Structures are given as C-alpha cells and as structure tokens.
N, C-alpha and C positions, 0 to 999 in steps of 0.2 A: 477307779483307775482304768477299768476295763473288764473284760470278759475272760474267765478262765475256763478251760475245757479239761476236765477230770475223766481219766480213762480207767476203768476198773471199778468194781462194785463189792469188793470184799470187805473185811474188817477194818484195815487201814483207811480204806476209801471213805467209810462212814464217818471216821474221825476227821479226814481232810474236810470232807463236806461241812460238817458241824462247824469246824473252826473257821474255815472260808466265810460261812454265813456270818460269824461273829465279827467280821471285819468287812462290812459293806462299803467303808470309804475306799477300800482296795479292789475288792472283788464285786464290783457292782452288778455282775450277771454270772451266774454259775451253771454250767452245763455238765451233767453227770451222763457217761456213756459206757456201756458194757455190752458184752454178747447177749446177756441175759437181761432184757429190759425190766422184768419183774424186780430184780434185785435194786436196780437204780429207783424204781418207783417206791420200793420199800424204805430206802433211805431218805427220799424225798419226803414221805409221808411223817418223818420223825421231826422235820423242821417246821418252824413258824414261819421262816422266810421262804417263799416260793422259789424253787429252781427248774430248770428244764432238764428233761431226761431224752435219752436218745439209745437206740441200739446200733452197735458197731462190732465188726469182727476184727479185732486188733492184729490178727494175722494176714488181713487182706489190706495192703497198702492203698490200692484205688479207692475202696470204701472209707478208709482213713482220711485220704486226701479230700473225698467228696464231704464228708462231715466236717473237717477243719475249714474248708472253703465256705460251707453253709454257716458254720457259727461264727467265724473270724475272730478267733480268741487271741488275746494278747500273749497267752501262754498256754502249752499243753503240758499238763502234770500227769505222768505216767505212774499209776499204782496198779497196773495190770500185771500179768506174770513175767519174770525175767527173760522167758524165752521170747517175749514180744517186744523188748526195747529196741531193737534194730529196725523192726518194722515202724515203729512209732517214730524214730528218729528220721527214717526215710521220708516218711510223710511230712514231717516237720520241715525237712529241707525243701520238699517240692512245693510246699504252701509258704514258706518263709516265716515261720513261727518258732519262737524259743522253746526249748525243751527242758523238762525237769523229772527226775526219777529218784527212786529211793534204794534201789538194789541194781547190781550190774549184770550184764547179759550173761545168760547161761544157755548153751544149746540143749535142746529137749532130749536128745539121745546120748549126751554125755554128761556125767555128773562133775562139771568143771566149770566154776565161773571165775572169770577174770576180767580186767579192764581192756585188755589189749583190742578186742574188736570195737569197743566204744571209742577209745582214744584214737583209733585209725580215722574216726569222723572229724578229728579236730580241724584238718585243713579245709574241708567242705564246709563246715560251719564258720570257720574263719572268713573264708572267701564270701560266704553268704552274708556276712555280717550279723550272725545269729550267735546266740548263747545256748549252750547245753549245760546244765548242771547235772552232775552225776552223784547218786549217793546221799541226798538230803533227808535222810531217816535219822534213826539214833544211832545204831552201829550196822552200817556206815552212816556218818552224818554228824551227829552231836558228838560223838566220841573223837571224831577228826578235828572239830571246831574247838573241843576242849584242849586238844594237844596244841594248837596254834595260840589259843588264848593264853596256856601256861608259858608258851614260848615267848610270847609278846610281852607278858606282865610278871613272871615269876622266874624264868631261868633264861640265862644268856645262851645256852646250848643244851639240847635235849640229847641224851646219849641212850635211854631206855624207855620204852613205852610198854606197859601191861595193861590191856583193856579187860576189864573184868565185867561181865554181865551176868547178874544173879537175879533169879525170880524166886521170891519165897511164896508165891501165890499157890492156891489150892482151888481147883475147879470141881473136885468131888468125883470125877471120872477115873476108872482104872487107868486108862491110856488115852491121852488126847494131845494135841499139839496147839500151841498158842498162836501160830500162824500157818499159812498154807501148809497142809501136811506133807504135800509133795516135795515142796522146797525145803521144809524143815528136816525132813528124814534124809534127804540127799545130802544136806549140809552136815548133818552130825554124823553120818556113818562114812564121811570122806577121810582121809587120812590127815593127821595134824600137821601143820606146817607153820614155821616161824622164820623170821628174817633174823640173821645174825652175822656180823662182820661181813657184809656185802654179798651173802649167798643165802638161799633158801635151805633149811633143814627140815626134815619130815620125821614123824613119829607115827607109830600104829594108832588107829582111831581110839579116841579117849583112854589113851595108855598112860597118860601123865596127870595126876590129879594133886591138888593141894587143898587142905582145910582152910576155910576164910571166915572169920568173924565178921559178919557184915555190920556196918555202923548203924548207929541209932536203934540198938537192941533188936535188929529184925532177926538175928539168930546165927548159927554157924552152918554153913554149907559147904559141900565138896563141889570144887571148881575143877574143870578138865580143860586141858590145852587142846585147842582146835584152830583150824585155819578160817580166817574170815577176810573178806574182800578188801577192807579198809587197810590192813597191813600192806597189800601192794601198793596203794597210792600213797601211803605214808612213808614207806621206804623210799619212794621216788621223790617226794616233796619235803620232807623234813631233813635239813642239812645236819650234819655231824652225828646222825643216828646211828648207833652200833647195834641195837636189837629191838625188835617189836613182836610182841606176842598177844594172843587173844585167848581168854579163858571164860567158860560159861559153865554155870551151875546146873546140876541134873540130880533128881531124886531117884532113890533106889528102885522104886516102881517103874518109872520112866525107863530106866536102863535095863531093867529085866524084860519088860515087854518087848523093848526095841531089839533085844539079843534074840528073843524067841521069833519075832517077826523076821529078821534076818536069817535065822537057822532055818526057817521054813520056805524061804524064797519070796517073801510078801514085800521086801523093799527092793526087789530088781526093777530095773528100768528097760529092760530088754523085752520085747514081745513074747509071749508063750501062746500056744494054741489051747483053747478051752471050748468044748461044745462047738467044734468046727468054726470058731472064729478066734482072731488074734486079740489078746488083751495084755496090757502092761500091769503086772501085779501091784506095782506102787499106786498107779492111778485107781486101780480097783479099791485098794486099801482106803485111799483117800475118800473114796465114796462111802465107806462104811464108818469111818471116824466121825465125831462131832464136827460141825462147822465151827471154825475158830470164832467167827462173828456171833455164834450162839452162846459163847461162854461168859460174856459180860455179866448177867444177872447172878451167877452162881460162884463167880471166881473172888475169893477173899485173900487178904495178905498184900505183900507190896513187892515192888521190884527195886534193885539198887544196880545202877549201871554207872561205871566210872572208869577213870584211867589213873594208874600210879605210874608217875612219870619222874625220871631222875636225870641229872645232868649238872651243869656248873652254873653258879651264881657268884659273880665276883671272884672267880677263880677257885671257889670252894664247892665241894660236892654238896648237893641238895635234892631232896626227894618230896614231891608233893602228890597229894590225891585229890582228884576233883570228881564230883559224883552227883547224880539226881537220884531221888527216892520218890517213886509213884506208887500211889494207893490204888488197887484195882477198883475197889467200890466207889472212891471218890470219882474215878474216871466214868463209871457206869452212871453215876448220879448226873454228871455233866453231859455226857455224849452218848450214852447207852453203849459202852465198849469196855472192855478189859484194858488193863494198862500196857500190855504188849503192842496192841494196834494204836493206844494212844501216844506212846513214847515213839512210834515211827510217824503217826499221822500229823501230829503237831509240828515238828521239824520240817515235814514236806510242806505244810502251809507256810511256815516260816520262810523257808527258801523261795517259795512262790512270791510272798509279800516282798521280799528284799529285791527280787528280780523285778517285778512289776513296778516298784516304786523307785527303781533305778540306784539303789543303795549297793547292790551287787550287779555288776554289768561287765561284759567283755565279749570279744568275738572268738568263738571256739568252744572247745569242750574243757570243761572245768570239774576238778574235785573240789568239795567244799573247803578243804584245808588251803587252797590256793587263794582264798578271798579274805577280806578282813573279818576276824571273828567277833570284833566288839558289838556290832549291831545284831547279830545273831544271838549272842550270848544274853544281850539286853532283852530280846524278845523272848527267850526262853522263860525269864523270869516273870515277863507280863503275860505269857500265854499258858501257864499251867505246868511248866517244867523246871521250878526253881533248882539252882545248884549250890553246891558248897565246896570250899577248897580247904583241905587240912594240910598243914605244911610240914608233913613228916610221913614216913612210911606207914601203912595200915596194915601189911601183910608181907610175910617173908615168902616169897615165890621161888627161891634159890636154893633152899636147904635140902 
C-alpha cells in the first residue's frame, strides 16, 4: 500500500522493521533512518527482505523535512527518543504526512512526560487533513485498547482500571534496563501518580507495593504503583471512570542498584562539571549500561501485561482481567529481540498497518483508545501477541 519511514534504530525499531517486513502487502517499501547509520544497517542485515537506510538527526526539523520529501512515505513511524516527538510532528506537518509514535513527549531537561504538548497539535493536524496517532506501543497502546475492548464487549460502564506490567525475565546482568536506560530510570524514579474521583493523587516513588501471583504459573512478583502516561489519556477518554492506576514489577536486585545509583547522584539529569566539561550523570550511566538491544540472546522467562477492569454489566458489578503473556526467547527466535522490545514494536507495526490500510483514520491527534478496538485486537492475535480474558478479579489491589 505504500512506503513507511521508520525513525529510530534501537531495540523497538528492530522489531518494527522485522514485523513490517512480514507484511509486504501493506509496507511495500521500508526506509529506516537514525542519527547513527550503522545501527540502521545492522538491523537491515538481519532481514531477508531488502530495506533502505538513511542518516538523519531527528532534532533537526529541516533535515527531517528533506528526508521525508525525498522518501515520500505514506506514514512516518517514530520510535526515536520521546524528546524528539515534537520535532518529528513538525516535520510531518510541513510535509503533509501522517504520524505515529509509541511514547509521549518528554522535555530533555525535565523528568515529566505528559500529552499536553502533543494534544496541542490537534487543530494543526486536523486543519491539514492529517492523522497523528499517539502511544501505539504496549503500555501505552495495547493496554488502552484492552480497556476499550472490554468497554465494548464486557462492561456497560468502566469504573476502575488497574494496568499491571510484569516482567519475570532474567538477562543475567546485575543491573540493566530492558529499554532505553535514560527513559527507564527517569520514569521509575518519578513520583507515583494515579487518577481518582476526578483528580490526580501522588505517592512517593515506589512506596506502594502489592504481591501478584502472575497467571499461567509464571510466579509471584511484587508490583509497585507508578505513574504512566496512558493514565492521562484514559482519564480523558473513558466515560464513567472513577479510578485509574498503573503497577509495574521490579526485582530486589534492580531496586537495590537503583537506590545506590540515586544516592550517589548517577540518576541526575542536570549537568555537572567533570574534568573541565559538562556531563549529565544519567546520560553517562546510559553509556555504561548494556544496550537493551543486546539483551535478546541472554534473556529468558516471560512478560505478562494486562488490565484488571471493574464496572457495571446489566446493572451488576463485574470485574474482568485481560492480558498477554510473551516469551523472551520466542521473541528472539523470531526477530532477534527480547520481549520488552517485541511487545512495543508489534503494536507500533499494527497501528501503522491499520492507518495505512484505512481501518483507522481521522483528522487530528488521537490516542489509540479513541478508535475501534476490534481490528487492533484481531491483529494482536495474528501478529504474535495473543490475549486472554478472565471474567473475574485475579489480584486484590486495595487491601
């Protein structure tokens, strides 16, 4: 159906490219661009299907515009850093090309991510007759579509949403992050935040925890209350919602290392002077940690990401749990990636497929929960992320 331009060449990008290449009837031509051309070429070398690669600085709008005009894509898929979202959206507006990403904008000098900056682009995209789709990853992304699927097929009203993201995988390192270390650590060290009765409530970072027996025998993990970006859009787009929370699992080794790194200042995002030059400690730490894209061969175990959702059905209270389980080694065998990148990259490809095929369309800026969940849910089953529904609560998160 046309050309897709993918910007970014990290672990998620590798999955996106592999999965797009599996659907040549939609993605007739794939162009992969990044600041580091060698990373693009390394991903291209993994494929049987030839793709094109290019070098681009995603912080430089004129060079983005020049690349888009040269490639003439039907869609720009952004899997670069969240700091670069607005630059890529600006370039899409200037060139008249639809836009898709997996994570919302975050200023580089402030550990605060929110949708306001991108939602402010709605009128410009609407007036240009273009669609921008935000957060087509897993969380955000699949978790939001899970909610609207349950709203459409299982509940008349949704009152509470608890998103639970568990990773029971083991990469064998004392400390490593499963996606970009800079983004991961900024996210985890932020204050917890959840939506309840029309207002935002905050907690100290990782101060609220619950045990969770993960389905299908994966084991018992501790999950921690955090803030995550899809809470903001779900609170805006799900009617009758009374509370929305996000929980993520962490092992004791990860938490202990993170505590020490915080205590010695290695997670700071402000510049410090070292040997006569300014460095940002968190960016230096990122350079020392294993590249998440390298974790695939050594990561074993499974992820389980889902939503426990309560509300009303035919006037009676009802709770359902909808989830996906993904095996790290199965992902590596298919696309040379661990499951964290896989669970983000596959939904990005699905969102792009639905946009390019016309099943998801509109003028303006949209979050995935504003669109029909059914074609997306069907593609999850077809493309490697099958899901299950349990029509009861699986964990008590309020005791």
